[in-house]
Structures are given as structure tokens and as C-alpha cells.
C-alpha positions in Angstrom: -10.4 -1.8 -10.3 -8.1 -1.1 -7.4 -9.1 -0.2 -4.0 -7.1 2.9 -2.9 -6.4 4.7 0.3 -6.2 8.5 0.4 -3.0 9.8 1.9 -0.8 12.8 1.7 2.2 11.7 -0.5 4.9 13.1 1.6 7.6 10.4 1.9 8.1 6.7 1.6 8.0 6.7 5.4 4.3 7.7 5.2 3.8 5.3 2.3 5.2 2.3 4.2 2.8 3.0 7.2 -0.2 2.3 5.0 -1.6 -1.0 3.8 -4.3 -0.9 1.1 -5.9 -4.0 -0.3 -5.9 -4.2 -4.1 -9.0 -5.9 -5.7 -7.0 -6.8 -8.8 -4.1 -8.3 -7.0 -2.5 -11.1 -9.0 -3.4 -14.7 -7.9 -1.1 -16.1 -5.2 -0.4 -12.7 -3.6 -1.7 -11.8 -0.1 -2.7 -8.3 0.9 -3.3 -9.1 4.5 -3.1 -12.1 6.9 -6.7 -13.1 6.1 -6.6 -13.0 2.4 -5.0 -15.8 0.4 -5.5 -15.7 -3.4 -4.5 -18.7 -5.5 -5.5 -20.2 -8.8 -7.4 -23.3 -7.9 -5.1 -23.8 -4.9 -2.1 -23.9 -7.2 1.0 -21.7 -6.5 2.1 -18.9 -8.9 5.7 -20.0 -8.1 7.5 -21.6 -11.0 9.3 -24.9 -10.3 12.6 -23.1 -11.0 13.2 -19.3 -11.6 13.2 -18.3 -15.3 16.9 -17.7 -15.9 16.1 -15.7 -19.0 13.7 -13.2 -17.3 15.0 -9.6 -17.1 13.4 -6.3 -16.5 14.0 -3.8 -19.3 15.9 -0.7 -18.5 12.5 1.3 -18.7 10.8 -1.1 -16.3 13.7 -0.8 -13.9 13.6 2.9 -14.0 9.9 2.9 -13.3 10.0 1.0 -10.0 9.2 3.3 -7.0 12.0 4.6 -4.9 12.8 2.5 -1.8 12.4 -0.9 -3.3 15.1 -3.2 -4.4 14.9 -3.5 -8.2 17.3 -6.5 -8.4 15.2 -8.4 -5.8 12.0 -7.5 -7.7 13.5 -8.9 -10.8 14.4 -12.2 -8.9 10.8 -12.3 -7.5 9.3 -11.8 -11.0 11.5 -14.5 -12.4 10.2 -16.9 -9.8 6.5 -16.4 -10.7 4.3 -17.5 -13.5 4.7 -15.2 -16.5 1.0 -14.3 -16.5 1.3 -12.8 -13.0 4.4 -10.7 -13.7 2.8 -7.6 -15.3 0.4 -7.0 -12.5 2.9 -7.7 -9.8 5.4 -5.4 -11.5 2.8 -2.7 -11.8 2.2 -2.7 -8.1 5.8 -1.6 -7.6 5.9 0.9 -10.4 5.4 4.6 -10.2 1.8 5.4 -11.2 1.3 6.9 -14.7 0.1 10.5 -14.8 -3.6 10.5 -14.0 -3.8 6.9 -12.9 -4.2 8.0 -9.2 -6.1 10.9 -7.7 -3.8 13.5 -6.0 -2.9 12.1 -2.5 -3.8 8.5 -3.5 -1.4 5.7 -3.0 -1.6 1.9 -3.6 0.5 -0.1 -1.3 2.4 -2.8 -3.1 1.9 -6.5 -1.9 3.1 -7.2 1.6 2.5 -11.0 1.6 2.8 -13.7 -0.9 0.4 -16.6 -0.9 3.3 -19.0 -1.3 5.7 -19.2 1.7 8.6 -19.9 -0.6 8.0 -16.6 -2.3 7.8 -14.5 0.9 11.7 -14.2 1.4 12.0 -12.8 -2.1 9.3 -10.1 -1.3 11.1 -9.4 1.9 14.2 -8.6 -0.1 12.2 -6.3 -2.4 10.9 -4.3 0.6 14.2 -4.2 2.7 15.6 -0.9 1.4 12.3 0.8 2.5 13.4 0.4 6.1 16.5 2.5 5.5 14.4 5.6 5.8 13.2 4.6 9.3 14.8 5.5 12.5 16.8 2.6 14.1 14.2 2.2 16.9 11.4 1.6 14.3 12.9 -1.8 13.5 12.1 -2.8 17.2 8.5 -1.6 17.1 5.9 -4.4 17.0 3.2 -2.6 15.1 5.2 -2.1 11.9 5.2 -5.5 10.3 6.0 -4.8 6.6 8.2 -7.2 4.6 12.0 -6.8 4.8 12.0 -5.8 8.5 14.2 -8.6 9.6 16.6 -8.1 6.7 16.9 -4.5 7.6 17.7 -5.4 11.2 20.4 -7.7 10.1 22.0 -5.1 7.8 22.0 -2.4 10.5 23.5 -4.9 13.0 26.3 -5.8 10.5 27.0 -2.1 9.9 27.3 -1.4 13.6 29.6 -4.5 14.0 31.8 -3.1 11.2 32.5 0.1 13.1 
């Protein structure tokens, strides 16, 4: 059973401002700085990404707006196949009736394995495109992908 937070579903901006812990988060994924979930202290990371793993067109289409589907595919290819369905589900649009009106479940914001965190940052980076430029400098908004978004905006400014 997931623990959910009641919120008005207005925009991704509102969504990214919320962190909800998920009781059924796959092993090896952190929902906050104090929670580290692993399987018997083993990582969920594969020794090498699965070169054959691909999301289906239906799975790609089901990912919530604001997340990098290609980066999500790379993240999923890097984790144990047993973990993939739950991790993918956290980034998918909810099925009709799965959530109460106004409920939202925040996808994972931290990975228990530091080697996987950069991949998660890439998944979240597009979410920052909806924020005003000054939001990237605010200390209180520590969601994944922030530094990648800063670098991308800086590069765009330098191109002009």
C-alpha cells in the first residue's frame, strides 16, 4: 500500500514541490535522506546496464509529463529486473481510479546506490524547465536534476 499526499493536481510545478514517501518503494531506492532501503545491504544496480532492455512504446507513452523517458529507460536498464516494474510504476501516470482525486505520489528522489543517483537526476532534469530561472538558485528545492538544469540553462544563455 502506498502512502499518499493530498494535493491539488494543478501543474508539475506543484507536483515537484511535494515529497511523499512510498511504503512499497522498491529496494535500493531512497525517498528521503534518512531512509535507505536495500536487499540485505546489496545494491539493486547491475554490474553493467542490460543492453537489451527497452521500454515498450506503451510504457514510454505512460510516463508522466516532465520526466526524461530516455533517461528513465537507462536507469531501468541499470537496475535488477525485479525492481524495474515498481520503479517504472512510480513514474507512470496513474490508472483511472488508482488515486483519489487530488492525490499524487511523488516518484523517487534518491537512490540508495550513489552510482544510480546521476541516472535519476537525468530522469528529473526536464521537470525543472517549468520553473522560473531563480528557482534553480533556491536552497529549499532539492529535487533531483537541479544541477543538470542549471548547466543546461547556463549553456543556453552562453549560446545567445
